[in-house]
TIGU-205749 format. One record per residue (C-alpha): residue in three letters; chain; x, y, z. Coordinates in Angstrom, 1 decimal. Example, Ala and Ser with C-alpha at 12.3 -4.5 7.8 and 13.67 -1.06 7.14 Angstrom:
<zakes>
{"ALA"; "A"; {12.3; -4.5; 7.8}};
{"SER"; "A"; {13.7; -1.1; 7.1}};
</zakes>
This chain:
<zakes>
{"MET"; "A"; {18.2; -12.5; 12.3}};
{"ARG"; "A"; {17.3; -9.0; 13.3}};
{"ALA"; "A"; {15.2; -7.0; 11.2}};
{"THR"; "A"; {17.3; -4.1; 10.5}};
{"ASP"; "A"; {20.0; -6.3; 9.0}};
{"LEU"; "A"; {17.8; -8.6; 6.8}};
{"LEU"; "A"; {16.8; -4.2; 5.5}};
{"ALA"; "A"; {20.5; -3.5; 5.1}};
{"GLN"; "A"; {20.6; -6.2; 2.4}};
{"ILE"; "A"; {18.6; -4.6; 0.2}};
{"GLU"; "A"; {18.9; -0.9; 1.4}};
{"THR"; "A"; {20.9; 0.0; -1.9}};
{"ILE"; "A"; {18.4; -2.1; -4.4}};
{"GLY"; "A"; {16.3; 0.5; -6.5}};
{"ARG"; "A"; {17.3; 3.7; -4.7}};
{"GLU"; "A"; {17.7; 6.7; -6.7}};
{"PRO"; "A"; {20.8; 8.6; -5.9}};
{"THR"; "A"; {19.8; 11.9; -7.0}};
{"THR"; "A"; {16.6; 11.8; -4.3}};
{"ASN"; "A"; {18.0; 9.2; -2.2}};
{"GLY"; "A"; {13.9; 8.0; -2.5}};
{"TYR"; "A"; {13.4; 4.1; -3.8}};
{"ARG"; "A"; {11.8; 3.5; -7.4}};
{"ARG"; "A"; {11.0; -0.2; -6.7}};
{"PHE"; "A"; {8.6; -0.9; -9.0}};
{"SER"; "A"; {6.6; -4.4; -10.5}};
{"TRP"; "A"; {7.9; -6.5; -13.1}};
{"THR"; "A"; {11.1; -4.1; -12.9}};
{"ALA"; "A"; {15.1; -4.7; -12.3}};
{"ALA"; "A"; {14.7; -3.8; -9.0}};
{"ASP"; "A"; {11.7; -5.6; -8.3}};
{"ALA"; "A"; {13.2; -8.5; -9.9}};
{"GLU"; "A"; {16.3; -8.5; -7.5}};
{"LEU"; "A"; {14.0; -8.0; -4.4}};
{"ARG"; "A"; {11.9; -11.0; -5.1}};
{"ARG"; "A"; {15.4; -13.1; -5.2}};
{"TRP"; "A"; {16.1; -11.7; -2.0}};
{"PHE"; "A"; {12.4; -13.2; -0.8}};
{"ALA"; "A"; {13.0; -16.6; -2.4}};
{"SER"; "A"; {16.6; -16.7; -0.8}};
{"GLN"; "A"; {15.4; -15.2; 2.6}};
{"ALA"; "A"; {12.9; -18.4; 2.7}};
{"ALA"; "A"; {15.1; -20.9; 1.0}};
{"SER"; "A"; {17.9; -20.2; 4.1}};
{"ARG"; "A"; {15.2; -21.0; 6.5}};
{"ALA"; "A"; {13.6; -24.3; 4.6}};
{"LEU"; "A"; {10.3; -22.1; 4.0}};
{"SER"; "A"; {8.5; -23.3; 0.7}};
{"LEU"; "A"; {8.9; -21.3; -1.5}};
{"GLU"; "A"; {4.8; -20.6; -3.9}};
{"VAL"; "A"; {4.1; -17.7; -6.7}};
{"ASP"; "A"; {1.1; -17.5; -6.7}};
{"ARG"; "A"; {-1.5; -16.8; -10.1}};
{"ASN"; "A"; {-1.3; -12.8; -9.7}};
{"GLY"; "A"; {2.7; -12.7; -8.4}};
{"ASN"; "A"; {2.6; -12.7; -4.7}};
{"LEU"; "A"; {5.4; -14.3; -2.9}};
{"TRP"; "A"; {4.3; -17.4; -0.6}};
{"ALA"; "A"; {6.6; -19.2; 1.6}};
{"TYR"; "A"; {5.4; -21.5; 3.8}};
{"ARG"; "A"; {6.8; -23.7; 7.3}};
{"GLY"; "A"; {3.9; -26.5; 7.1}};
{"GLU"; "A"; {1.7; -27.8; 4.5}};
{"PRO"; "A"; {-1.0; -25.4; 4.2}};
{"ALA"; "A"; {-4.2; -26.8; 5.4}};
{"PRO"; "A"; {-8.1; -25.0; 4.9}};
{"GLY"; "A"; {-8.8; -22.3; 7.2}};
{"GLU"; "A"; {-5.1; -22.7; 9.3}};
{"VAL"; "A"; {-2.7; -20.8; 7.5}};
{"VAL"; "A"; {-1.4; -17.6; 9.9}};
{"ALA"; "A"; {0.3; -15.6; 7.0}};
{"VAL"; "A"; {2.5; -12.2; 8.0}};
{"GLY"; "A"; {3.9; -10.1; 5.5}};
{"SER"; "A"; {3.7; -6.8; 3.5}};
{"HIS"; "A"; {4.6; -5.3; 0.1}};
{"LEU"; "A"; {8.0; -4.8; -1.6}};
{"ASP"; "A"; {7.3; -2.5; -3.9}};
{"SER"; "A"; {7.4; 1.4; -3.8}};
{"VAL"; "A"; {6.4; 5.0; -4.7}};
{"ARG"; "A"; {8.3; 7.1; -6.7}};
{"ASP"; "A"; {10.9; 8.1; -4.7}};
{"GLY"; "A"; {9.9; 6.6; -1.4}};
{"GLY"; "A"; {11.3; 5.4; 2.0}};
{"GLN"; "A"; {13.7; 2.5; 3.0}};
{"PHE"; "A"; {10.2; 0.9; 4.9}};
{"ASP"; "A"; {7.0; 1.6; 3.6}};
{"GLY"; "A"; {6.5; -2.6; 2.7}};
{"PRO"; "A"; {10.1; -4.1; 3.3}};
{"LEU"; "A"; {9.5; -3.5; 6.8}};
{"GLY"; "A"; {6.7; -5.7; 7.4}};
{"ILE"; "A"; {8.5; -8.9; 5.6}};
{"ALA"; "A"; {12.0; -8.5; 7.2}};
{"SER"; "A"; {10.2; -7.8; 10.2}};
{"ALA"; "A"; {8.3; -11.2; 9.4}};
{"PHE"; "A"; {10.9; -13.3; 8.9}};
{"ALA"; "A"; {13.2; -11.7; 11.5}};
{"ALA"; "A"; {10.0; -12.8; 14.0}};
{"LEU"; "A"; {9.9; -16.5; 12.7}};
{"ASP"; "A"; {13.7; -16.3; 13.8}};
{"LEU"; "A"; {13.2; -15.5; 16.9}};
{"MET"; "A"; {10.5; -17.7; 17.8}};
{"LYS"; "A"; {13.0; -20.6; 16.4}};
{"ALA"; "A"; {16.1; -19.4; 19.1}};
{"ARG"; "A"; {13.6; -19.8; 21.8}};
{"GLY"; "A"; {11.9; -23.2; 20.7}};
{"VAL"; "A"; {8.8; -22.1; 19.8}};
{"ASN"; "A"; {6.8; -25.3; 17.7}};
{"PRO"; "A"; {3.8; -23.8; 15.7}};
{"GLN"; "A"; {0.9; -26.3; 15.8}};
{"ARG"; "A"; {-0.2; -24.6; 13.2}};
{"PRO"; "A"; {1.6; -23.9; 9.5}};
{"LEU"; "A"; {3.1; -20.1; 8.8}};
{"ALA"; "A"; {3.3; -18.5; 5.6}};
{"VAL"; "A"; {5.0; -15.1; 5.0}};
{"VAL"; "A"; {4.1; -13.3; 2.3}};
{"GLY"; "A"; {5.5; -10.7; -0.1}};
{"PHE"; "A"; {2.5; -8.7; -2.5}};
{"VAL"; "A"; {3.0; -7.1; -5.5}};
{"GLU"; "A"; {1.9; -3.6; -6.7}};
{"GLU"; "A"; {0.7; -2.5; -3.8}};
{"GLU"; "A"; {1.5; 1.2; -4.2}};
{"GLY"; "A"; {0.1; 1.1; -7.6}};
{"ALA"; "A"; {3.2; 3.4; -8.5}};
{"ARG"; "A"; {3.3; 1.8; -11.8}};
{"PHE"; "A"; {-0.3; 0.7; -13.1}};
{"GLY"; "A"; {-2.5; 2.9; -11.4}};
{"VAL"; "A"; {-4.4; 0.5; -9.1}};
{"ALA"; "A"; {-3.2; 0.3; -5.1}};
{"CYS"; "A"; {-3.3; -3.0; -3.5}};
{"LEU"; "A"; {-3.0; -4.6; -7.0}};
{"GLY"; "A"; {-1.7; -7.9; -5.8}};
{"SER"; "A"; {-4.2; -8.9; -2.9}};
{"ARG"; "A"; {-6.9; -6.9; -5.1}};
{"MET"; "A"; {-6.6; -9.8; -7.8}};
{"ALA"; "A"; {-6.0; -12.8; -5.0}};
{"ALA"; "A"; {-9.7; -11.8; -3.3}};
{"GLY"; "A"; {-11.2; -11.4; -6.9}};
{"LEU"; "A"; {-12.2; -7.8; -6.5}};
{"ILE"; "A"; {-10.8; -6.8; -10.1}};
{"GLU"; "A"; {-11.5; -8.5; -13.1}};
{"SER"; "A"; {-8.9; -10.8; -14.1}};
{"GLU"; "A"; {-9.4; -8.6; -17.9}};
{"LYS"; "A"; {-9.2; -5.3; -16.1}};
{"ALA"; "A"; {-6.2; -6.0; -14.0}};
{"ALA"; "A"; {-3.9; -7.3; -17.6}};
{"GLU"; "A"; {-4.9; -4.4; -19.4}};
{"LEU"; "A"; {-3.4; -2.2; -16.7}};
{"SER"; "A"; {-0.8; -0.1; -18.1}};
{"ASP"; "A"; {2.3; 2.3; -17.1}};
{"GLY"; "A"; {3.5; 5.2; -18.6}};
{"GLU"; "A"; {4.9; 3.9; -21.3}};
{"GLY"; "A"; {1.8; 2.0; -23.0}};
{"VAL"; "A"; {3.0; -1.4; -21.2}};
{"THR"; "A"; {0.3; -4.1; -20.3}};
{"TRP"; "A"; {0.1; -5.3; -16.6}};
{"ALA"; "A"; {-0.2; -9.0; -18.4}};
{"GLU"; "A"; {2.6; -7.6; -21.0}};
{"ALA"; "A"; {5.3; -6.8; -17.5}};
{"MET"; "A"; {4.8; -9.6; -15.9}};
{"VAL"; "A"; {5.4; -12.2; -19.3}};
{"GLY"; "A"; {8.6; -10.1; -19.0}};
{"ALA"; "A"; {9.0; -10.8; -15.5}};
{"GLY"; "A"; {9.0; -14.7; -16.8}};
{"LEU"; "A"; {5.2; -15.8; -15.4}};
{"ASP"; "A"; {2.3; -16.8; -17.1}};
{"ALA"; "A"; {-0.2; -13.5; -17.1}};
{"ASP"; "A"; {-3.0; -16.5; -18.1}};
{"SER"; "A"; {-4.2; -17.2; -15.6}};
{"ILE"; "A"; {-4.3; -13.9; -13.0}};
{"GLY"; "A"; {-7.6; -13.5; -11.1}};
{"SER"; "A"; {-9.1; -15.2; -8.1}};
{"ASP"; "A"; {-7.4; -17.0; -6.2}};
{"GLN"; "A"; {-10.2; -18.4; -3.5}};
{"PRO"; "A"; {-8.5; -21.8; -2.6}};
{"ARG"; "A"; {-5.3; -20.3; -0.9}};
{"LEU"; "A"; {-7.1; -17.7; 0.7}};
{"GLU"; "A"; {-9.5; -20.2; 2.2}};
{"GLN"; "A"; {-6.0; -22.0; 3.7}};
{"LEU"; "A"; {-6.0; -18.8; 5.6}};
{"HIS"; "A"; {-6.5; -18.8; 9.1}};
{"CYS"; "A"; {-5.9; -14.8; 9.9}};
{"PHE"; "A"; {-3.6; -12.4; 8.8}};
{"VAL"; "A"; {-1.4; -10.2; 9.5}};
{"GLU"; "A"; {0.9; -7.3; 8.3}};
{"LEU"; "A"; {3.7; -5.3; 10.5}};
{"HIS"; "A"; {4.2; -1.9; 8.8}};
{"ILE"; "A"; {5.8; 1.4; 9.9}};
{"GLU"; "A"; {3.6; 4.2; 11.1}};
{"GLN"; "A"; {2.4; 6.9; 8.3}};
{"GLY"; "A"; {1.8; 9.7; 10.8}};
{"ARG"; "A"; {2.4; 10.7; 13.9}};
{"ALA"; "A"; {0.3; 8.8; 16.3}};
{"LEU"; "A"; {3.0; 6.3; 18.4}};
{"ASP"; "A"; {5.4; 9.0; 19.4}};
{"PRO"; "A"; {3.4; 11.1; 21.1}};
{"ALA"; "A"; {1.7; 7.9; 22.9}};
{"GLY"; "A"; {5.5; 7.5; 24.0}};
{"ALA"; "A"; {4.8; 3.8; 22.0}};
{"ALA"; "A"; {7.4; 1.7; 19.9}};
{"VAL"; "A"; {4.3; -0.4; 18.5}};
{"GLY"; "A"; {0.4; 0.3; 17.6}};
{"VAL"; "A"; {-2.3; -1.8; 16.9}};
{"GLY"; "A"; {-4.7; -1.0; 14.1}};
{"THR"; "A"; {-7.8; -0.8; 14.8}};
{"GLU"; "A"; {-9.7; 0.5; 11.1}};
{"ILE"; "A"; {-8.7; 1.8; 7.6}};
{"TRP"; "A"; {-10.4; 5.1; 6.6}};
{"PRO"; "A"; {-12.4; 5.3; 3.2}};
{"HIS"; "A"; {-10.5; 6.3; 0.4}};
{"GLY"; "A"; {-10.9; 7.3; -2.5}};
{"ARG"; "A"; {-9.1; 8.6; -6.2}};
{"TRP"; "A"; {-11.3; 10.4; -8.6}};
{"ARG"; "A"; {-9.4; 11.8; -12.4}};
{"PHE"; "A"; {-10.9; 14.5; -13.6}};
{"VAL"; "A"; {-10.6; 16.4; -16.8}};
{"PHE"; "A"; {-10.7; 20.4; -17.5}};
{"GLU"; "A"; {-11.2; 21.7; -21.0}};
{"GLY"; "A"; {-10.0; 24.7; -21.9}};
{"GLU"; "A"; {-8.5; 26.2; -25.8}};
{"ALA"; "A"; {-4.7; 26.5; -26.7}};
{"ASN"; "A"; {-3.8; 29.7; -27.6}};
{"HIS"; "A"; {-0.7; 32.4; -27.2}};
{"ALA"; "A"; {0.2; 33.1; -23.5}};
{"GLY"; "A"; {1.2; 36.8; -24.5}};
{"THR"; "A"; {-1.6; 37.9; -27.1}};
{"THR"; "A"; {-4.2; 36.1; -26.0}};
{"ALA"; "A"; {-6.7; 39.4; -24.2}};
{"MET"; "A"; {-7.4; 37.5; -20.7}};
{"ASP"; "A"; {-11.4; 38.1; -21.5}};
{"ASP"; "A"; {-10.7; 35.8; -24.4}};
{"ARG"; "A"; {-9.1; 33.2; -23.2}};
{"HIS"; "A"; {-10.4; 29.1; -22.6}};
{"ASP"; "A"; {-7.7; 28.6; -19.8}};
{"PRO"; "A"; {-8.8; 25.4; -17.6}};
{"MET"; "A"; {-6.2; 26.6; -15.0}};
{"PRO"; "A"; {-8.0; 29.0; -13.1}};
{"VAL"; "A"; {-10.2; 26.9; -13.0}};
{"LEU"; "A"; {-8.4; 24.2; -11.8}};
{"ALA"; "A"; {-6.8; 26.3; -9.0}};
{"GLU"; "A"; {-9.8; 27.6; -8.0}};
{"THR"; "A"; {-11.4; 23.5; -7.4}};
{"ILE"; "A"; {-7.9; 22.8; -5.3}};
{"LEU"; "A"; {-9.1; 25.0; -3.3}};
{"GLN"; "A"; {-12.3; 24.4; -2.8}};
{"VAL"; "A"; {-12.0; 20.7; -2.0}};
{"THR"; "A"; {-8.8; 21.4; 0.3}};
{"GLN"; "A"; {-10.8; 24.1; 2.3}};
{"ASP"; "A"; {-14.0; 21.4; 2.6}};
{"ALA"; "A"; {-11.5; 18.6; 4.1}};
{"ARG"; "A"; {-9.8; 20.5; 6.0}};
{"ARG"; "A"; {-13.4; 22.2; 8.1}};
{"ILE"; "A"; {-14.3; 18.3; 8.0}};
{"GLY"; "A"; {-10.7; 16.8; 8.9}};
{"ALA"; "A"; {-10.6; 15.0; 5.8}};
{"ARG"; "A"; {-7.6; 14.4; 3.9}};
{"ALA"; "A"; {-7.7; 15.6; -0.2}};
{"THR"; "A"; {-4.7; 15.4; -1.9}};
{"PHE"; "A"; {-4.1; 16.3; -5.7}};
{"GLY"; "A"; {-0.5; 14.7; -6.4}};
{"ARG"; "A"; {-0.2; 14.0; -10.2}};
{"LEU"; "A"; {-1.3; 16.7; -13.5}};
{"LEU"; "A"; {-0.8; 16.8; -16.8}};
{"VAL"; "A"; {-1.2; 19.4; -19.1}};
{"GLU"; "A"; {-1.7; 20.0; -23.1}};
{"PRO"; "A"; {0.8; 21.1; -25.1}};
{"ASN"; "A"; {2.6; 22.0; -21.8}};
{"GLY"; "A"; {4.3; 24.9; -23.0}};
{"ILE"; "A"; {5.4; 28.2; -21.5}};
{"ASN"; "A"; {4.2; 30.7; -23.5}};
{"SER"; "A"; {1.1; 28.4; -24.6}};
{"ILE"; "A"; {-2.2; 28.8; -22.8}};
{"PRO"; "A"; {-3.5; 24.8; -21.9}};
{"SER"; "A"; {-6.0; 23.1; -23.9}};
{"LEU"; "A"; {-6.7; 20.3; -21.0}};
{"VAL"; "A"; {-5.5; 19.7; -17.9}};
{"THR"; "A"; {-6.5; 15.8; -16.4}};
{"GLY"; "A"; {-5.3; 16.0; -12.8}};
{"TRP"; "A"; {-6.2; 12.9; -10.0}};
{"LEU"; "A"; {-7.6; 13.4; -6.7}};
{"ASP"; "A"; {-6.4; 11.3; -3.6}};
{"ALA"; "A"; {-9.3; 11.5; -0.3}};
{"ARG"; "A"; {-9.7; 9.5; 2.9}};
{"ALA"; "A"; {-11.8; 10.2; 5.6}};
{"PRO"; "A"; {-12.9; 9.8; 9.1}};
{"ASN"; "A"; {-16.1; 8.2; 7.4}};
{"GLN"; "A"; {-18.1; 7.5; 4.3}};
{"ASP"; "A"; {-19.9; 10.3; 4.5}};
{"LEU"; "A"; {-17.4; 13.1; 5.0}};
{"LEU"; "A"; {-15.5; 11.1; 1.8}};
{"ASP"; "A"; {-19.0; 11.8; 0.1}};
{"GLU"; "A"; {-18.5; 15.3; 0.8}};
{"VAL"; "A"; {-15.4; 15.3; -0.3}};
{"ALA"; "A"; {-15.9; 14.2; -3.8}};
{"ARG"; "A"; {-19.3; 16.6; -3.8}};
{"SER"; "A"; {-16.7; 19.3; -3.7}};
{"LEU"; "A"; {-15.0; 18.3; -6.5}};
{"HIS"; "A"; {-18.3; 17.4; -8.6}};
{"SER"; "A"; {-19.4; 20.9; -8.1}};
{"GLN"; "A"; {-17.0; 22.9; -10.0}};
{"PRO"; "A"; {-18.6; 23.8; -13.2}};
{"GLY"; "A"; {-16.6; 22.9; -16.4}};
{"ILE"; "A"; {-15.1; 19.2; -15.3}};
{"THR"; "A"; {-15.6; 16.1; -16.6}};
{"VAL"; "A"; {-15.1; 13.8; -13.5}};
{"THR"; "A"; {-14.6; 10.1; -13.1}};
{"VAL"; "A"; {-14.5; 7.8; -10.0}};
{"GLN"; "A"; {-10.8; 5.5; -10.5}};
{"SER"; "A"; {-11.1; 3.9; -7.3}};
{"SER"; "A"; {-13.6; 3.3; -4.5}};
{"SER"; "A"; {-12.6; 1.7; -1.2}};
{"PRO"; "A"; {-14.9; 1.6; 2.0}};
{"ALA"; "A"; {-13.8; 2.2; 5.6}};
{"VAL"; "A"; {-12.1; -1.1; 6.9}};
{"HIS"; "A"; {-12.8; -2.8; 10.7}};
{"PHE"; "A"; {-9.9; -5.1; 11.6}};
{"ASP"; "A"; {-11.9; -8.1; 12.7}};
{"PRO"; "A"; {-12.9; -7.0; 16.4}};
{"ALA"; "A"; {-12.5; -10.7; 18.1}};
{"LEU"; "A"; {-8.9; -11.3; 16.6}};
{"ARG"; "A"; {-8.5; -7.1; 17.9}};
{"GLY"; "A"; {-9.6; -8.4; 20.9}};
{"ARG"; "A"; {-7.1; -11.4; 21.6}};
{"VAL"; "A"; {-3.9; -9.1; 20.2}};
{"LYS"; "A"; {-5.6; -6.6; 23.0}};
{"ASP"; "A"; {-5.3; -8.9; 25.2}};
{"LEU"; "A"; {-1.1; -10.7; 24.2}};
{"LEU"; "A"; {-0.1; -7.0; 24.4}};
{"PRO"; "A"; {-2.5; -4.7; 26.1}};
{"SER"; "A"; {0.0; -1.6; 26.6}};
{"LEU"; "A"; {0.2; -1.1; 22.7}};
{"PRO"; "A"; {-2.3; 1.7; 22.1}};
{"GLN"; "A"; {-4.9; 1.3; 19.4}};
{"ILE"; "A"; {-5.2; 3.5; 16.1}};
{"PRO"; "A"; {-6.9; 4.5; 13.1}};
{"THR"; "A"; {-4.9; 4.4; 9.5}};
{"ALA"; "A"; {-6.1; 6.4; 6.9}};
{"ALA"; "A"; {-3.4; 4.7; 4.0}};
{"GLY"; "A"; {-4.4; 2.0; 2.6}};
{"HIS"; "A"; {-2.8; -1.8; 2.8}};
{"ASP"; "A"; {-3.1; -5.1; 1.8}};
{"ALA"; "A"; {-4.4; -6.0; 5.4}};
{"GLY"; "A"; {-7.7; -4.2; 4.2}};
{"ILE"; "A"; {-8.5; -5.3; 0.8}};
{"PHE"; "A"; {-7.8; -9.2; 2.8}};
{"ALA"; "A"; {-10.1; -7.9; 6.3}};
{"GLY"; "A"; {-12.9; -6.7; 3.0}};
{"ALA"; "A"; {-12.8; -10.0; 2.3}};
{"GLY"; "A"; {-13.7; -11.7; 5.3}};
{"ILE"; "A"; {-10.8; -12.8; 6.4}};
{"PRO"; "A"; {-9.6; -12.1; 9.8}};
{"THR"; "A"; {-6.7; -9.3; 9.5}};
{"THR"; "A"; {-5.0; -6.9; 12.0}};
{"MET"; "A"; {-2.0; -5.2; 11.7}};
{"LEU"; "A"; {1.2; -3.8; 13.9}};
{"PHE"; "A"; {2.7; -0.4; 13.0}};
{"VAL"; "A"; {6.1; 0.9; 14.0}};
{"ARG"; "A"; {6.3; 4.2; 15.5}};
{"ASN"; "A"; {8.2; 6.4; 12.9}};
{"ARG"; "A"; {9.9; 9.7; 14.5}};
{"SER"; "A"; {9.8; 11.7; 11.9}};
{"GLY"; "A"; {5.7; 11.6; 10.8}};
{"ILE"; "A"; {6.3; 11.3; 6.9}};
{"SER"; "A"; {5.3; 8.4; 4.9}};
{"HIS"; "A"; {6.3; 7.8; 1.0}};
{"SER"; "A"; {9.5; 9.9; 0.8}};
{"PRO"; "A"; {13.1; 9.5; 2.1}};
{"LYS"; "A"; {12.9; 11.0; 5.7}};
{"GLU"; "A"; {10.4; 8.2; 6.3}};
{"HIS"; "A"; {12.6; 6.6; 9.1}};
{"ALA"; "A"; {11.9; 3.9; 12.3}};
{"ASP"; "A"; {14.6; 3.5; 15.1}};
{"PRO"; "A"; {16.4; 0.3; 15.5}};
{"ALA"; "A"; {14.6; -0.1; 18.7}};
{"ASP"; "A"; {11.6; 0.8; 17.8}};
{"ILE"; "A"; {11.9; -2.0; 15.0}};
{"GLU"; "A"; {13.0; -4.7; 16.9}};
{"ALA"; "A"; {10.5; -3.7; 19.3}};
{"GLY"; "A"; {7.7; -4.3; 16.4}};
{"VAL"; "A"; {9.9; -7.9; 15.6}};
{"GLU"; "A"; {9.2; -9.0; 19.2}};
{"ALA"; "A"; {5.4; -8.1; 19.3}};
{"LEU"; "A"; {4.5; -10.0; 15.7}};
{"ALA"; "A"; {6.5; -13.3; 17.5}};
{"ARG"; "A"; {4.5; -13.5; 20.1}};
{"VAL"; "A"; {1.4; -12.7; 18.4}};
{"ILE"; "A"; {2.5; -14.9; 15.9}};
{"THR"; "A"; {2.9; -17.6; 18.6}};
{"HIS"; "A"; {-0.1; -17.1; 19.9}};
{"LEU"; "A"; {-2.2; -17.3; 16.6}};
{"ALA"; "A"; {-0.3; -20.1; 15.5}};
{"GLY"; "A"; {-0.5; -22.1; 18.8}};
{"THR"; "A"; {2.5; -24.4; 20.4}};
</zakes>
């Protein structure tokens, strides 16, 4: 079956009619429906389905053995009002690539696995790539279990509510030791492929990435009666901080985004008493990312807490070389977006990525787009890579 047909099967799941974007959050009704779809795709291909201790989905072709499994996949969840392709494209393409290999009579010698990771976006529980992080032992199980959403529901509670056991979450080293390699296909997040005239590209690295929580303390007061000189208003400090950090990021070629703010008491006619915000920053190297962080810390009157820090990831050179020899015409591109592939690469698993052209250049939005012909080109490239890595 074609990847476009598979995507059409889940096109309406989690779509918000008012925005036309997707709200596919972990352990919700939309997530449950997507997981059932994944299970049905596995069953229709006679793949054995396993749900690991962290809720990630694994559909195996063949019997897993240490160091032998060629795994391919992505995630099913989305950001708030995200697009159709970010995550599910990689899973649909993985199933479609297996179909293409079967139609061509390919008989892989190594076992294969299609993987669907949970909470890659961190949209509900705040930690990106949580499913792969837990599997790789990069976050303490107690800390992961206590992560909570905006309504105070913890990861453990949500997982139990979805019918799974939350007592065993954590490092899944025996399963990871089965992996020969991991391949993730993803829609391009940016616009590097279209100017190059390429439908598909090969990932070289992931930029270092950090997230910071900052708190500006002020004093609540009346908006009309308090003289400007008598105010302790955190909003102007926030505005100055945003401008300074944004200017620094522009100057050094980094990315800095203030995407979420909470204001207390959040009244039109009240001076805020407290402003809490979150900065997402990425840069071509760690030194430049540290420079962005320093500009945040240098602002007076704020408290800054590091929420996450991910170093640069360089995909396995030997594996990249094999893919480059196999697909020599594909451009090699870095990405500033985080991925489960980056977590596995950081855990020492040989990993590579393929990117499918996004002509809009827009991601984390309903405007994200991949042409059907480009999607099929991605499936073709993925099938060739899997065939090569799995042996025939």
